[in-house]
C-alpha positions as CSV (number, residue, x, y, z in Angstrom):
1,X,-80.5,64.5,26.0
2,X,-80.0,61.2,25.6
3,X,-76.6,59.2,26.4
4,X,-75.3,56.3,24.5
5,X,-74.4,53.9,27.2
6,X,-73.1,50.9,24.6
7,X,-69.8,50.1,25.2
8,X,-67.2,51.8,22.6
9,X,-65.7,49.7,20.0
10,X,-62.5,48.3,20.4
11,X,-60.0,50.3,18.1
12,X,-59.2,48.0,15.5
13,X,-55.5,47.6,14.3
14,X,-54.5,46.6,11.0
15,X,-52.8,43.2,11.0
16,X,-49.4,43.3,8.3
17,X,-48.8,39.8,7.2
18,X,-45.4,38.3,8.2
19,X,-42.9,38.3,5.7
20,X,-42.1,34.4,4.5
21,X,-39.8,32.7,6.8
22,X,-36.5,31.7,4.7
23,X,-35.2,28.1,4.9
24,X,-32.6,27.3,7.3
25,X,-30.1,26.7,4.2
26,X,-31.5,29.6,2.6
27,X,-29.9,32.1,5.5
28,X,-26.8,30.2,5.3
29,X,-23.6,30.9,3.1
30,X,-22.2,27.7,1.6
31,X,-18.7,27.0,2.6
32,X,-16.1,28.1,-0.2
33,X,-13.6,25.4,-1.7
34,X,-10.1,25.9,-0.9
35,X,-8.9,26.7,-4.1
36,X,-4.8,26.1,-3.4
37,X,-5.9,22.6,-2.5
38,X,-7.6,22.0,-5.5
39,X,-4.9,23.6,-8.0
40,X,-2.9,21.3,-6.0
41,X,-4.6,18.3,-6.4
42,X,-4.4,19.4,-9.9
43,X,-0.9,19.9,-10.6
44,X,0.0,16.3,-8.5
45,X,-2.7,14.6,-10.9
46,X,-0.7,15.8,-14.0
47,X,2.4,14.9,-12.4
48,X,1.2,11.4,-11.9
49,X,-0.5,10.9,-15.0
50,X,1.9,12.6,-17.5
51,X,4.7,9.9,-17.1
52,X,2.0,7.0,-17.0
53,X,0.6,8.2,-20.2
54,X,4.1,8.5,-22.0
55,X,4.9,5.1,-20.5
56,X,1.9,3.1,-22.4
57,X,1.5,5.5,-25.6
58,X,5.7,5.0,-26.2
59,X,4.9,1.3,-24.9
60,X,2.8,1.0,-28.3
61,X,4.9,2.7,-30.7
62,X,7.6,1.4,-33.4
63,X,11.5,2.1,-32.5
64,X,11.7,4.6,-35.3
65,X,8.5,6.7,-33.9
66,X,9.8,6.7,-30.3
67,X,13.1,7.8,-31.1
68,X,12.5,10.2,-33.4
69,X,8.8,11.6,-32.4
70,X,6.9,13.7,-29.7
71,X,6.8,11.3,-26.7
72,X,3.4,13.2,-25.5
73,X,2.0,12.6,-29.1
74,X,-0.5,9.7,-29.5
75,X,0.8,6.7,-31.2
76,X,-0.2,7.1,-35.2
77,X,0.1,3.5,-35.7
78,X,-0.3,1.6,-32.2
79,X,0.9,-1.7,-32.5
80,X,1.5,-4.8,-29.8
81,X,4.8,-6.1,-31.3
82,X,6.6,-4.7,-27.9
83,X,4.6,-6.9,-25.8
84,X,4.8,-10.0,-28.1
85,X,8.4,-9.1,-27.9
86,X,8.6,-9.2,-24.7
87,X,6.6,-11.9,-23.7
88,X,8.5,-14.0,-26.2
89,X,11.8,-13.4,-24.1
90,X,11.1,-15.7,-20.8
91,X,9.1,-13.0,-19.6
92,X,6.6,-14.8,-17.9
93,X,9.3,-16.9,-16.0
94,X,10.6,-13.7,-14.5
95,X,6.8,-13.0,-13.2
96,X,6.2,-16.5,-11.7
97,X,9.8,-16.2,-10.0
98,X,8.9,-12.7,-8.5
99,X,5.4,-14.2,-7.2
100,X,6.9,-16.7,-5.5
101,X,9.0,-14.5,-3.6
102,X,6.5,-12.4,-2.8
103,X,4.2,-14.8,-1.6
104,X,6.5,-16.6,0.6
105,X,7.8,-13.3,2.2
106,X,4.3,-12.4,2.8
107,X,3.5,-15.8,4.6
108,X,6.8,-15.9,6.9
109,X,6.3,-12.2,7.4
110,X,2.4,-12.7,8.8
111,X,3.4,-16.2,10.6
112,X,6.3,-14.5,12.7
113,X,5.0,-10.9,13.2
114,X,1.4,-11.4,14.3
115,X,2.5,-13.4,17.2
116,X,5.4,-11.0,18.2
117,X,3.1,-7.8,18.1
118,X,0.7,-9.7,20.0
119,X,3.3,-10.7,22.6
120,X,5.1,-7.1,22.8
121,X,1.3,-5.6,23.5
122,X,-0.1,-8.6,26.0
123,X,3.2,-8.8,28.1
124,X,4.8,-6.7,30.5
125,X,8.1,-8.4,30.9
126,X,11.5,-6.4,30.3
127,X,12.0,-9.4,28.1
128,X,9.1,-8.7,25.8
129,X,10.0,-4.9,25.9
130,X,13.7,-5.9,25.2
131,X,12.8,-8.0,21.9
132,X,10.3,-5.0,20.7
133,X,12.7,-2.6,20.7
134,X,15.3,-4.8,19.0
135,X,12.7,-5.2,16.2
136,X,12.5,-1.5,16.1
137,X,16.0,-1.2,16.0
138,X,15.7,-2.7,12.4
139,X,14.0,-0.3,11.1
140,X,17.1,2.1,10.8
141,X,19.9,-0.8,9.7
142,X,19.8,-0.5,5.8
143,X,20.0,-3.7,3.8
144,X,23.4,-2.1,2.2
145,X,25.3,-2.0,5.2
146,X,24.7,-5.8,6.3
147,X,25.0,-7.3,2.7
148,X,28.7,-8.4,2.7
149,X,27.9,-10.6,6.1
150,X,24.6,-11.7,4.4
151,X,26.2,-12.9,1.5
152,X,28.7,-14.6,3.6
153,X,26.0,-16.2,5.7
154,X,23.8,-17.5,2.6
155,X,27.0,-19.0,1.1
156,X,27.4,-20.9,4.5
157,X,24.1,-22.3,4.6
158,X,24.3,-23.5,1.1
159,X,21.3,-20.8,-0.4
160,X,23.1,-18.9,-2.7
161,X,21.7,-18.6,-6.3
162,X,18.4,-19.8,-4.9
163,X,15.1,-18.0,-4.4
164,X,15.5,-18.7,-0.7
165,X,18.5,-16.3,-0.7
166,X,15.7,-13.8,-1.9
167,X,12.9,-14.7,0.3
168,X,14.6,-15.1,3.6
169,X,16.6,-11.5,4.0
170,X,13.5,-9.6,2.2
171,X,11.2,-11.2,4.6
172,X,14.1,-10.0,7.8
173,X,14.0,-6.6,6.7
174,X,10.1,-6.4,6.6
175,X,9.6,-7.8,9.9
176,X,10.5,-4.6,12.1
177,X,7.8,-2.5,10.1
178,X,5.2,-5.2,10.3
179,X,5.6,-5.9,13.9
180,X,5.4,-1.9,14.1
181,X,2.4,-1.4,12.5
182,X,0.6,-4.8,13.8
183,X,1.3,-3.8,17.4
184,X,-0.1,-0.7,17.2
185,X,-3.3,-1.8,15.5
186,X,-3.5,-4.9,18.4
187,X,-3.3,-2.2,21.0
188,X,-7.0,-0.6,19.7
189,X,-8.4,-4.0,20.9
190,X,-10.3,-2.7,24.3
191,X,-8.5,-4.6,27.6
192,X,-12.3,-5.4,28.4
193,X,-12.5,-7.7,25.6
194,X,-9.4,-9.6,26.7
195,X,-10.3,-9.7,30.3
196,X,-13.9,-11.2,29.3
197,X,-12.2,-14.1,27.3
198,X,-9.9,-14.8,29.9
199,X,-12.7,-15.1,32.2
200,X,-14.4,-17.5,29.9
201,X,-11.2,-19.7,30.6
202,X,-9.8,-18.6,27.0
203,X,-6.2,-19.4,26.5
204,X,-3.8,-17.0,24.9
205,X,-3.3,-18.7,22.0
206,X,-7.0,-18.8,21.4
207,X,-7.4,-15.0,22.4
208,X,-5.0,-14.6,19.8
209,X,-6.7,-16.2,16.8
210,X,-10.4,-15.7,18.0
211,X,-9.9,-11.8,19.0
212,X,-6.9,-10.1,18.2
213,X,-6.4,-11.5,14.7
214,X,-10.0,-10.8,13.5
215,X,-10.0,-7.4,15.1
216,X,-6.7,-6.8,13.3
217,X,-7.7,-7.2,9.8
218,X,-6.6,-3.8,8.3
219,X,-3.1,-3.8,10.1
220,X,-2.6,-7.4,8.8
221,X,-3.5,-6.3,5.1
222,X,-1.2,-3.2,5.7
223,X,1.5,-5.5,6.6
224,X,1.0,-8.0,3.6
225,X,1.1,-5.3,0.8
226,X,3.7,-3.6,2.3
227,X,6.0,-6.8,2.3
228,X,4.7,-7.9,-1.2
229,X,5.5,-4.7,-2.5
230,X,9.0,-5.1,-0.9
231,X,9.7,-8.4,-2.4
232,X,8.0,-7.4,-5.8
233,X,10.3,-4.3,-6.3
234,X,13.6,-5.8,-4.5
235,X,16.7,-5.7,-6.3
236,X,19.9,-5.6,-4.0
237,X,18.9,-9.1,-2.9
238,X,18.6,-10.5,-6.5
239,X,21.5,-8.7,-7.9
240,X,23.9,-9.9,-4.8
241,X,22.7,-13.2,-3.9
242,X,21.4,-15.0,-7.4
243,X,23.4,-15.4,-10.7
244,X,21.6,-17.8,-12.7
245,X,18.8,-17.2,-15.1
246,X,16.6,-19.7,-14.0
247,X,16.4,-17.7,-10.6
248,X,16.0,-13.9,-11.8
249,X,13.3,-11.9,-10.4
250,X,11.5,-9.0,-12.5
251,X,13.7,-6.2,-11.0
252,X,16.8,-8.1,-11.8
253,X,15.2,-9.0,-15.6
254,X,13.9,-5.6,-16.4
255,X,17.5,-4.4,-15.5
256,X,19.0,-7.1,-18.1
257,X,16.3,-6.0,-20.7
258,X,17.8,-2.2,-20.3
259,X,21.3,-3.6,-20.7
260,X,20.5,-6.2,-24.1
261,X,17.9,-4.2,-25.3
262,X,18.5,-0.6,-24.1
263,X,18.3,1.1,-28.0
264,X,14.8,-0.8,-27.9
265,X,12.9,1.9,-26.0
266,X,9.4,0.6,-26.5
267,X,10.2,-2.7,-25.7
268,X,11.7,-1.8,-22.3
269,X,8.8,0.4,-21.6
270,X,6.3,-2.6,-22.5
271,X,8.1,-4.8,-20.1
272,X,7.5,-2.2,-17.4
273,X,4.2,-1.7,-18.2
274,X,3.7,-5.8,-17.9
275,X,5.7,-5.8,-14.6
276,X,3.2,-3.1,-13.3
277,X,0.0,-4.6,-13.9
278,X,0.2,-7.4,-11.3
279,X,0.9,-5.7,-8.1
280,X,-1.0,-2.6,-8.9
281,X,-4.1,-5.1,-9.4
282,X,-3.1,-6.1,-5.9
283,X,-3.0,-2.5,-4.4
284,X,-6.5,-1.7,-6.2
285,X,-7.9,-4.4,-4.4
286,X,-6.9,-4.0,-0.9
287,X,-6.0,0.1,-0.8
288,X,-8.8,0.6,1.5
289,X,-7.6,-1.9,3.9
290,X,-3.9,-0.3,3.5
291,X,-5.0,3.3,4.2
292,X,-7.1,2.2,7.0
293,X,-4.1,0.2,8.6
294,X,-1.5,3.2,8.1
295,X,-4.0,5.4,9.7
296,X,-4.3,3.4,12.9
297,X,-7.7,2.6,12.7
298,X,-7.5,-1.5,13.0
299,X,-10.0,-3.3,12.4
300,X,-12.7,-1.3,14.2
């Protein structure tokens, strides 16, 4: 009887292939959108676009079609006669006066509010704190509350019925918000940068123009756009502080268009369209800086 001395073979196990691995993204569920926000955005878009569409389409209609037709209908025979009529009625002079008022207002606000905001941020004295609080108090004072003493002051200064009678009060009422925005923007500049320039022997004026102003471009753009909008859309100061036709600005001119051509609806709407185009173009160019400045991100 022979004994088999060979080692026993190891038992064989059946190897099953691993299941294919899924990608990382395949196992994740895509986040669903917010349907409520989407519906709300769509409703808001309709609310904004329908008046604009009606404004433009009605300005291209004739008088009988605008009065008797559907305001939401597409003009069957569009015409530019309403725009020609508005331009021939001295509308360009109104645009020119309004542009002068807006540019001068923005220049005054920036020249004065930038140093004031810098002093309010960099100075810890009681005087600077009191001045900053005084500017903030101006936010709560409406123009209607001081229009009578302002009228008397403008008359004593000999500025009545001039564009300066519109520019100076408009800039004064834009200053509080401008100082508030710029002070918040300049506080975002780190203290280490100021200290580094101070160690290099930089004066406060040099730190203002070479450090604070370049890093506060978004806030400065916000202040400029806000001041320009306030000057462009101002109605109370031109109404009370001017009288002659040579000093009329756009808002007062539109008011006169409503009175003189109140029945001619397409002409009035054409004047409104022409008045919106310049300031809307400025907003499209600087909208990113405006949003960044209002969010408080400064120039970073």
